C-alpha positions in Angstrom: 139.5 156.3 125.7 135.6 155.4 124.8 132.9 157.5 126.7 132.1 153.7 128.9 135.8 153.3 129.8 135.3 157.2 131.2 132.6 156.4 133.5 134.3 153.0 134.8 137.2 154.9 135.9 135.0 157.8 137.1 133.1 154.9 139.4 136.3 153.4 140.9 137.9 156.6 141.7 135.2 157.6 143.8 134.6 154.1 145.3 138.1 154.8 146.1 137.9 158.1 147.4 135.0 156.7 149.4 136.5 154.2 151.4 139.5 156.5 151.9 137.3 158.9 153.3 135.6 155.8 155.5 138.6 155.0 156.7 139.7 157.9 158.1 137.9 159.5 161.9 139.1 162.5 163.6 138.5 163.4 167.0 138.8 166.9 168.5 140.5 166.5 171.6 138.4 166.3 174.9 135.9 164.5 172.9 135.5 160.2 172.4 133.8 158.6 170.3 131.5 154.9 170.7 132.8 152.7 167.4 130.1 149.9 166.5 131.3 147.2 163.6 128.6 145.3 162.9 126.0 146.7 164.9 128.5 146.1 168.3 130.9 147.8 170.7 134.2 147.4 169.0 136.2 150.5 170.8 136.2 153.9 171.6 138.2 156.0 169.6 140.4 158.7 171.6 141.7 162.0 170.7 143.2 162.4 166.8 143.6 160.2 163.8 141.8 156.5 164.0 141.4 153.9 161.2 138.2 152.4 160.0 136.7 150.0 158.2 134.4 151.3 155.7 130.5 150.4 155.6 131.8 148.2 158.9 133.0 150.5 161.2 130.0 153.5 162.3 130.4 155.8 165.1 127.6 155.0 167.0 128.1 158.2 169.4 130.1 161.8 169.5 130.8 162.0 174.2 132.1 165.5 175.2 134.3 164.6 178.1 134.6 168.5 179.5 133.0 168.9 182.7 129.6 169.7 182.4 127.2 172.7 183.9 123.4 171.6 184.2 120.7 174.1 185.4 117.8 172.5 186.7 114.6 174.3 186.6 113.2 175.3 189.7 111.8 172.3 192.0 108.9 172.5 194.9 109.9 170.7 197.4 108.2 169.8 200.6 109.6 170.1 203.8 109.1 168.2 207.3 106.8 171.1 209.1 104.6 170.9 205.7 105.7 174.2 203.8 106.0 173.9 200.1 109.6 175.6 199.0 110.9 176.2 195.1 114.6 174.8 195.3 116.8 175.6 192.1 119.9 173.5 191.5 123.2 172.9 189.6 125.0 170.4 189.1 128.4 169.6 187.8 129.5 166.0 186.1 131.7 165.2 183.8 132.0 162.1 181.4 134.7 159.1 182.6 133.7 156.6 180.9 132.1 156.9 177.2 130.6 153.1 177.0 128.7 153.6 180.1 127.7 156.5 179.2 126.2 154.9 175.8 124.9 151.4 176.9 124.1 152.1 180.8 121.3 155.0 179.8 119.7 156.5 177.6 119.5 160.1 178.1 122.3 160.8 181.0 121.3 164.2 181.0 117.7 163.4 182.4 118.3 160.1 184.3 121.2 163.3 186.4 118.0 165.2 186.3 115.6 163.2 187.8 118.0 161.2 189.9 118.8 164.7 191.5 114.9 166.1 192.2 114.6 163.1 194.1 117.4 162.8 196.3 116.4 166.4 197.0 113.2 166.1 198.1 114.7 162.7 200.3 116.6 164.7 202.2 114.4 168.0 201.9 111.4 166.1 203.3 113.3 165.3 206.9 114.1 169.2 207.5 112.2 172.0 208.8 112.3 175.4 206.3 114.6 177.1 209.3 117.1 173.9 208.8 116.5 173.8 205.4 117.7 177.5 205.1 120.2 177.0 207.1 121.8 173.9 205.9 123.0 174.7 202.6 126.0 173.4 202.8 125.0 169.8 204.4 122.2 169.5 202.1 125.1 170.2 198.9 127.3 167.6 200.2 124.7 164.6 200.8 123.3 165.4 197.1 126.8 165.4 195.6 128.0 161.9 197.7 124.4 159.9 196.9 124.5 161.5 193.0 128.2 160.8 192.7 127.9 156.9 194.5 124.2 156.6 191.8 125.7 157.7 188.8 129.0 156.1 189.0 127.5 153.4 186.9 126.6 155.6 183.9 129.9 156.5 183.5 129.6 159.9 185.5 131.8 161.8 188.4 129.5 164.0 190.1 132.2 167.2 190.8 129.3 169.4 193.0 125.8 170.3 193.5 124.8 173.6 194.3 121.4 175.1 195.8 121.2 178.4 193.6 118.0 179.7 195.6 115.7 178.1 198.1 112.2 180.0 197.6 110.0 179.5 200.2 105.6 180.5 200.2 104.9 183.9 199.9 103.1 184.7 202.6 106.2 182.8 204.5 108.3 185.5 203.1 106.0 188.3 204.2 106.3 186.8 207.9 110.5 186.3 206.9 110.8 189.9 206.2 108.2 190.9 209.1 110.2 189.2 212.1 113.8 190.3 210.2 112.3 193.8 210.4 111.3 193.6 213.9 115.3 191.8 214.3 116.7 195.3 212.7 114.3 197.1 214.8 115.3 195.2 218.2 119.5 195.8 216.8 118.8 199.2 216.4 117.2 199.8 219.5 120.0 197.3 221.7 122.9 199.9 219.8 121.0 203.1 220.5 120.3 201.7 224.0 124.3 201.0 224.4 125.1 204.4 222.7 123.3 206.2 225.3 124.8 203.7 227.9 128.4 204.7 226.8 127.5 207.8 226.3 126.0 208.5 230.1 129.4 206.3 230.7 131.1 208.8 228.8 129.6 212.0 230.9 129.5 210.4 234.6 133.0 209.9 233.5 133.5 213.6 232.9 131.9 215.0 235.0 133.8 213.1 237.8 137.4 213.7 236.4 136.2 217.4 236.4 135.0 217.0 239.7 138.5 215.3 240.8 140.4 217.8 239.0 138.2 220.8 240.8 138.8 218.6 244.4 142.4 219.0 243.5 142.4 222.6 242.4 141.0 223.2 246.0 143.4 221.2 247.7 146.5 222.4 245.9 144.6 226.0 246.9 144.5 225.4 250.8 148.0 223.2 250.5 149.6 226.8 249.1 147.4 229.1 251.4 148.2 227.4 254.2 151.6 227.3 253.7 151.7 231.1 252.9 149.7 231.7 256.3 152.2 229.6 258.1 155.4 231.5 256.6 153.8 234.9 257.7 153.2 234.4 261.0 156.6 232.7 261.5 158.1 235.7 259.7 155.5 237.8 262.1 156.7 235.9 265.6 160.1 236.7 264.2 159.6 240.6 264.0 157.8 240.7 267.1 161.0 238.4 268.9 163.3 241.2 267.3 160.5 244.1 268.7 160.5 242.5 271.7 164.2 242.5 272.3 165.0 245.7 271.2 162.2 247.3 273.8 164.0 245.2 276.7 167.9 245.9 275.3 166.6 249.8 275.6 164.5 249.7 278.8 167.9 247.4 280.3 169.8 250.3 278.8 167.4 252.8 281.0 168.4 250.6 284.1 171.9 251.3 283.7 172.2 254.7 283.2 170.0 255.6 286.1 172.1 252.6 288.1 175.5 254.5 287.4 173.8 257.7 287.7 173.2 256.4 290.9 176.4 254.8 292.2 178.3 257.9 290.8 176.2 260.0 292.8 176.8 258.2 295.7 172.9 258.9 297.5 172.1 260.0 301.1 169.0 258.7 302.8 167.8 261.6 302.6 168.2 261.8 298.8 166.4 258.4 299.0 163.7 259.8 300.5 163.2 262.9 298.2 162.8 260.3 294.7 160.5 258.2 296.8 158.5 260.9 297.9 158.5 261.8 293.8 157.5 258.8 292.8 154.3 258.1 295.1 152.2 260.5 292.6 153.1 258.3 289.6 152.1 255.0 291.6 148.9 256.2 292.7 147.8 256.6 289.2 145.5 254.4 287.7 141.6 253.1 287.5 142.3 251.1 290.8 141.6 252.6 294.2 145.5 252.5 296.0 145.9 253.9 300.0 149.1 254.4 300.1 150.4 254.3 304.2 153.5 256.0 305.1 155.4 255.0 308.1 156.5 257.3 311.1 160.2 255.8 310.9 160.8 255.4 307.4 163.5 257.9 308.1 165.0 255.1 310.3 164.5 252.3 307.2 166.1 254.5 305.0 168.7 255.3 306.9 169.1 251.4 307.8 168.6 250.1 304.1 171.7 252.9 303.6 173.9 251.1 306.1 173.2 248.3 304.8 174.1 249.5 301.1 176.8 251.6 302.0 179.7 253.0 303.6 180.1 255.8 306.0 182.1 258.9 304.8 184.3 261.6 305.9 181.0 263.2 307.5 179.7 260.4 309.2 177.0 259.7 306.9 176.3 256.6 305.0 176.7 256.8 301.3 175.9 254.1 298.9 179.4 252.1 297.8 179.6 249.8 294.6 180.4 245.9 296.3 183.5 244.3 295.6 182.3 242.2 293.2 180.4 244.7 291.1 182.7 243.9 288.6 182.9 245.3 284.5 179.1 243.6 282.3 178.4 243.1 279.2 176.9 246.3 277.5 173.1 245.5 276.1 174.4 246.7 272.4 176.7 244.3 273.0 175.1 241.7 271.2 176.3 238.1 269.3 175.9 237.2 266.2 173.1 235.1 266.4 170.6 237.9 267.8 172.5 240.1 265.3 171.2 237.8 262.5 167.5 238.8 264.3 167.6 242.5 262.5 168.6 241.2 259.2 166.6 242.6 256.7 167.7 240.0 253.9 165.0 238.2 252.3 165.5 234.2 253.6 166.7 232.3 250.6 164.1 229.7 252.1 161.1 231.7 251.3 161.6 232.5 248.0 162.2 228.8 246.9 159.0 228.0 248.8 157.0 231.1 246.8 159.1 230.1 243.3 157.9 226.1 244.1 154.2 227.1 244.9 154.0 229.2 242.2 155.9 226.3 239.9 153.4 223.7 241.3 150.0 226.4 240.4 151.2 226.6 237.0 151.4 222.4 236.8 148.2 220.7 235.4 146.5 218.5 238.0 146.9 214.9 236.6 143.5 212.5 237.0 143.4 209.0 239.1 143.8 206.9 235.7 146.7 208.8 234.5 150.2 208.0 235.3 151.9 210.4 238.1 152.7 213.6 238.0 156.8 214.4 237.0 158.1 217.0 239.2 158.4 220.3 237.2 161.8 220.9 235.7 164.2 222.7 237.8 161.9 223.3 240.6 162.7 221.6 244.1 159.8 220.7 246.1 158.2 223.1 248.6 160.5 223.4 251.4 159.3 224.1 254.9 160.9 226.7 257.2 161.8 225.2 260.2 161.0 227.6 262.6 163.5 228.8 265.3 163.7 227.8 268.6 162.6 231.2 269.9 165.5 232.4 272.4 164.7 233.5 275.7 164.6 237.5 275.9 165.8 237.5 279.3 168.7 235.4 278.7 170.8 238.4 277.1 169.7 240.9 280.4 170.4 238.0 283.0 173.8 239.3 282.8 173.2 243.2 284.0 
């Protein structure tokens, strides 16, 4: 084959290969291509393999369909109170219509930036500095709504708008720092005062509880002391009662012996007169001045007394005779069971129980008035009160003498 033929074949092969390459268009995922035919929009190529007419169809632009994040430089914005603040914004948007993004605006990123700046100045211009600093969410929502509506005809969808920073002027920042420092100091003073107040309240509560416990202890001690004094007085009275009874019993026994001797001896008026004269010196003893007058007819008086109580004997002398109703009476030593109990040397069980209960109460912790009522000590009964026995008349056993 001659060289000319080889050149022609090579040219044809290159042309065919070029046509084949120009006829195939591969679009990656999450992208789209705007295809024009002879300068006029033909179609939007989807991701994958696309067939084109070589030298007639061409790709006008490739569009990224993913959500894009664009951070704009800080922009000076004047607030309603004529303060200039620097606001840094971030816009999240996505291309939803590649044809509109290509043919409706020359550069949609610049358009979004300028639209964001103008809308932000319009919103912040109607707000004070304090409202601007405290209304970020409101500004974000308003800004997103305006941008989404305005960029819809560009084939864009604004997902979010965030204000990264709002920086007031340096002088305002210094004033704000001083104010925040003053607020922190104020809060610290308030917290310190609250702490001191709580501490004072707790201290007062502790002193109150201490005084209450001391008063409760003094009360318990006074109750136990009074109870012990009462029991002591009762026991002392019972001992004195038994002692007096024994003394009266001894006197009754002595009188009984004397009367027995008198009855057995059957005294005459002369004996009675002799005994009376012996008793007169004892009757005259004492600090008081006494004058005893002895009647001249003293013998006749004794004789009349003997005639009244006695009877004439064989010798004609009146002597004492026991009356007909002078029966045998109970002896002073014949005590009944109730009187015998007075001389029982065993300790009263009630006294032992009272002492044990008092010791248990003294050991028991006195609760505060704000707590629950104290529970009784296990195995210890309440303090019993000793009932004072009804005093018996000491003359009752002697009435029969």
